[in-house]
C-alpha positions as CSV (number, residue, x, y, z in Angstrom):
1,X,104.8,136.1,98.0
2,X,103.4,137.4,101.8
3,X,100.0,137.6,100.2
4,X,100.4,134.2,98.6
5,X,101.3,132.1,102.1
6,X,98.7,134.0,103.5
7,X,96.1,132.2,101.3
8,X,97.8,128.9,101.5
9,X,97.7,129.2,105.6
10,X,93.9,130.1,105.2
11,X,92.9,127.2,102.7
12,X,95.0,125.0,105.4
13,X,93.1,126.0,108.4
14,X,89.9,125.6,106.6
15,X,87.6,123.6,108.5
16,X,85.2,121.0,107.6
17,X,81.8,120.7,108.9
18,X,82.7,117.8,111.6
19,X,85.4,120.3,113.1
20,X,88.3,118.7,111.3
21,X,90.6,120.5,109.7
22,X,91.7,119.9,105.9
23,X,95.6,119.8,107.2
24,X,94.9,117.0,109.9
25,X,92.7,114.7,107.6
26,X,94.7,111.9,105.6
27,X,94.8,111.0,102.1
28,X,91.5,108.5,102.9
29,X,89.8,110.8,104.5
30,X,90.0,114.1,102.2
31,X,86.2,115.0,100.9
32,X,85.4,114.6,96.8
33,X,83.4,117.2,95.8
34,X,80.5,118.1,97.9
35,X,80.5,114.4,98.9
36,X,81.0,114.0,103.1
37,X,84.7,113.4,104.6
38,X,85.4,109.7,104.2
39,X,86.1,109.0,107.8
40,X,85.1,105.1,107.6
41,X,87.4,104.5,104.8
42,X,89.9,104.2,107.5
43,X,89.1,101.4,109.8
44,X,89.0,102.5,113.4
45,X,91.5,99.5,114.5
46,X,93.8,100.6,117.7
47,X,97.4,98.8,117.6
48,X,96.9,95.3,119.2
49,X,99.4,93.1,120.4
50,X,99.8,91.3,117.1
51,X,100.6,94.7,115.1
52,X,102.8,95.7,117.8
53,X,104.7,92.2,117.7
54,X,104.9,93.0,113.5
55,X,105.8,96.5,114.2
56,X,109.0,95.6,116.1
57,X,109.7,92.6,113.9
58,X,109.9,94.8,110.9
59,X,112.2,97.2,112.7
60,X,114.9,94.9,113.6
61,X,114.8,93.2,110.1
62,X,115.1,96.9,108.8
63,X,118.3,97.5,111.2
64,X,119.2,94.1,110.5
65,X,119.7,94.8,106.4
66,X,121.1,98.2,107.2
67,X,124.2,96.2,109.7
68,X,124.4,93.3,106.6
69,X,124.8,95.9,103.9
70,X,127.2,98.5,105.9
71,X,129.4,95.3,107.4
72,X,129.6,94.0,103.6
73,X,130.9,97.8,102.4
74,X,133.5,97.9,105.2
75,X,134.6,94.2,104.6
76,X,135.1,95.0,101.2
77,X,136.6,98.4,101.1
78,X,138.6,97.9,104.3
79,X,139.9,94.6,104.3
80,X,139.2,93.4,100.3
81,X,137.0,90.3,101.1
82,X,133.4,89.2,101.4
83,X,130.8,88.1,104.1
84,X,128.9,86.6,101.3
85,X,125.7,87.3,102.8
86,X,124.9,90.8,101.7
87,X,122.4,89.8,98.9
88,X,121.4,86.8,100.2
89,X,120.2,87.8,103.7
90,X,119.1,91.2,102.3
91,X,116.7,89.6,100.2
92,X,115.4,87.4,102.9
93,X,115.2,90.5,105.3
94,X,113.2,92.4,102.4
95,X,110.6,89.5,101.8
96,X,109.9,89.1,106.0
97,X,109.6,93.1,106.0
98,X,107.0,92.8,103.3
99,X,104.8,90.3,105.0
100,X,104.9,91.7,108.4
101,X,104.0,94.8,107.3
102,X,100.8,93.8,105.9
103,X,98.9,93.6,109.3
104,X,100.2,97.2,110.2
105,X,99.2,98.2,106.7
106,X,95.7,97.0,107.6
107,X,95.1,98.6,110.9
108,X,96.3,102.0,109.6
109,X,94.2,101.9,106.2
110,X,97.4,102.5,104.3
111,X,96.1,100.1,100.8
112,X,95.4,101.9,97.7
113,X,91.5,102.7,97.4
114,X,89.7,104.3,94.7
115,X,88.6,107.3,97.4
116,X,87.2,109.3,94.4
117,X,84.2,106.3,94.0
118,X,84.4,105.6,97.5
119,X,83.8,109.2,99.2
120,X,80.2,109.6,97.0
121,X,79.0,106.7,98.8
122,X,76.7,106.9,101.7
123,X,78.5,106.2,104.5
124,X,76.1,102.8,105.3
125,X,76.9,101.7,101.4
126,X,80.6,102.9,101.7
127,X,80.6,100.6,104.8
128,X,78.9,97.5,103.2
129,X,81.8,98.0,100.2
130,X,84.5,98.0,102.8
131,X,83.0,95.0,104.7
132,X,83.0,92.9,101.4
133,X,86.4,93.8,100.6
134,X,87.6,92.9,103.9
135,X,86.3,89.6,103.7
136,X,87.4,89.0,100.1
137,X,90.7,89.8,101.6
138,X,90.7,87.8,104.3
139,X,90.0,84.8,102.0
140,X,92.4,85.2,100.2
141,X,95.0,85.4,102.6
142,X,93.8,82.3,104.1
143,X,94.4,80.4,101.1
144,X,98.0,82.0,100.6
145,X,98.5,81.4,104.4
146,X,97.6,77.6,103.6
147,X,99.9,77.5,100.8
148,X,102.6,79.2,102.1
149,X,102.3,76.7,105.1
150,X,102.8,73.6,102.9
151,X,106.0,75.4,101.1
152,X,107.7,75.8,104.8
153,X,106.7,72.4,105.9
154,X,107.8,70.7,102.2
155,X,111.0,72.4,102.3
156,X,111.4,71.5,105.7
157,X,110.9,67.9,105.0
158,X,113.1,67.7,102.0
159,X,115.8,69.8,103.5
160,X,115.8,72.1,101.1
161,X,118.8,74.4,100.7
162,X,119.6,77.9,99.3
163,X,121.7,77.4,95.8
164,X,124.6,79.7,97.5
165,X,128.1,79.5,99.4
166,X,125.9,79.7,102.9
167,X,123.2,76.8,102.0
168,X,121.2,78.5,104.0
169,X,118.0,76.2,105.1
170,X,114.9,77.4,102.9
171,X,112.4,76.8,105.4
172,X,113.8,79.4,107.8
173,X,113.4,82.7,105.7
174,X,110.2,81.2,104.2
175,X,108.7,81.4,107.9
176,X,108.5,84.5,107.4
177,X,105.7,84.4,105.0
178,X,102.8,81.8,106.8
179,X,103.7,84.1,110.3
180,X,102.7,87.5,108.2
181,X,99.6,86.1,106.8
182,X,98.6,84.4,110.0
183,X,98.8,88.4,111.6
184,X,97.1,90.0,108.7
185,X,94.4,87.1,108.8
186,X,94.0,88.2,112.7
187,X,94.2,92.0,111.9
188,X,91.9,91.2,109.1
189,X,89.3,89.1,111.3
190,X,89.5,92.3,113.8
191,X,88.6,94.5,111.0
192,X,85.8,92.7,109.9
193,X,84.1,92.3,113.2
194,X,84.5,95.9,113.9
195,X,83.0,97.1,110.3
196,X,79.9,94.3,111.3
197,X,79.4,96.0,114.6
198,X,79.0,99.4,112.8
199,X,76.5,98.4,110.4
200,X,74.5,96.5,113.2
201,X,74.7,100.2,115.3
202,X,73.8,102.5,112.0
C-alpha cells in the first residue's frame, strides 16, 4: 500500500514541459496523448462586474430556495399548514439560477467540449475553432434573448398570471431569462474580443 501511495504521489507531482503540474490543471487543460496541454481551451476571462453581479444573484437565489423549502418543511410538520409557495417559487428560482449562471460558465470555461479533439489541434487552429464556437453561441443567445424579451413584454401587456393560488404575474419570474441572456451576451462578447486579439498577436 505504501508503495502504491508513493507512486500516486509521484504521478501527481509530475510536471509538464510548461512547468504546470498535472494535479493543478483543470479537466479542459489535460494533455491528450502526445499533444501539448490545451491551455487555450479555457478563455482567459477575468471576472468582471457582470459576472460578479450574476454570481451574487445566483447565491441569493440559492439561499432563497433553501429558506423557502425549509420554511415549508417547518410549517407542514410543526403547524400542519402549507405556505403554498415552495413548489412554485423554488421552480422560479431554479430557472433564474440556470440563466444567471450562464455568464459564469462562459468566463470559467465550464461548458463541455470535445477535449480529445481540440487538444490535438495546433494552438492557432484551436483558437480559430473556439472563436467560431463563441461567435455561433453569441448569435444563438442574441436570438433567444430577443424572444425571451418579447415573452416578458407580452406577459406584461396581457397581465398573464400563474394558474396557482398565488396568481404570480408571470413577467416577474420570466424577467430572469432576458437578464441572464443579456449578461451572457456581454461575457461572450468579451470572450470573442480576447480570442480575436490572441489570433492577431500570434
